[in-house]
N, C-alpha and C positions, 0 to 999 in steps of 0.2 A: 432759747429765748426768742420770742416773736419780734420781728422787726417792726411791725405795726400792730398796735392793739386796737381791737374793735371797741369803739366807744358806744356804750349802751345807754348812758344817761346824758341828756342834753344839758347845755348851759342855760340858766335862766335868761330870758330875753333873746334867745336864739330861735328864730321862727322859720318854719319850712312849709312848703305846700306839697302835700302828698298827691302824686299823680294817680296812684292806685285807688285811694279812698276818696279823692277829690275833696280834701279838707285841709285846713291849716292845723299845724301841730307845733307845739313848743318843744324844742329839742328834737334830735333825730330819732324819732320812734320807728320809722320805716327805713328800709335799705336805701343807700344812696342812689341806686339806679331808679328808684321810684319817687324821687323828690327833687324839687327846686329849692335852692336856698344855700346858706342861711340868709335871712333878711333881718334888718335891724328892728322891724316892728311887725306886729300882727297885721296891720293895714297893708303894708308892702306885700306880705305873703298872701293876703287875700286877693291881691291884684296880680298874682304871679302869671296867670295864663294870659291876661290882657297885656302885660308887659312883654311876654314872650311873643305874642302875635305882632305887637308893634315893632319889636326888634327884628323879627323875621321879615316883615314887610320892608323895613329899612334896608336890611341886607340884600333882599331880593332885588331891590331897585338901586343898589349901590354900584356905580360903574366900575369901581375897583375890583369887584368880584366877578366881572364878566370879561371874557377875553374879547379883544377887538377882532372884528371879522378880518380874515386874511383874504388875499386876492383869489385864492383857490375856492373860497366860499361864494364868490360872486358868480360862478359859472352857472 
């Protein structure tokens, strides 16, 4: 018996953005490695790439993610 079953049919109202096809899909039509989601609405999924860019920018500028320079780095 499989520990995890592959889900082939999505739930209604579950939206994903497919990175491979560059389109919004209802339900997990494509493999998990190729999609963002799930999102609560089609509109949220349509803006998935914009949301990812904004979050990446926030993380890149977040001081908690950068080590403080050590005295050895000052040389």
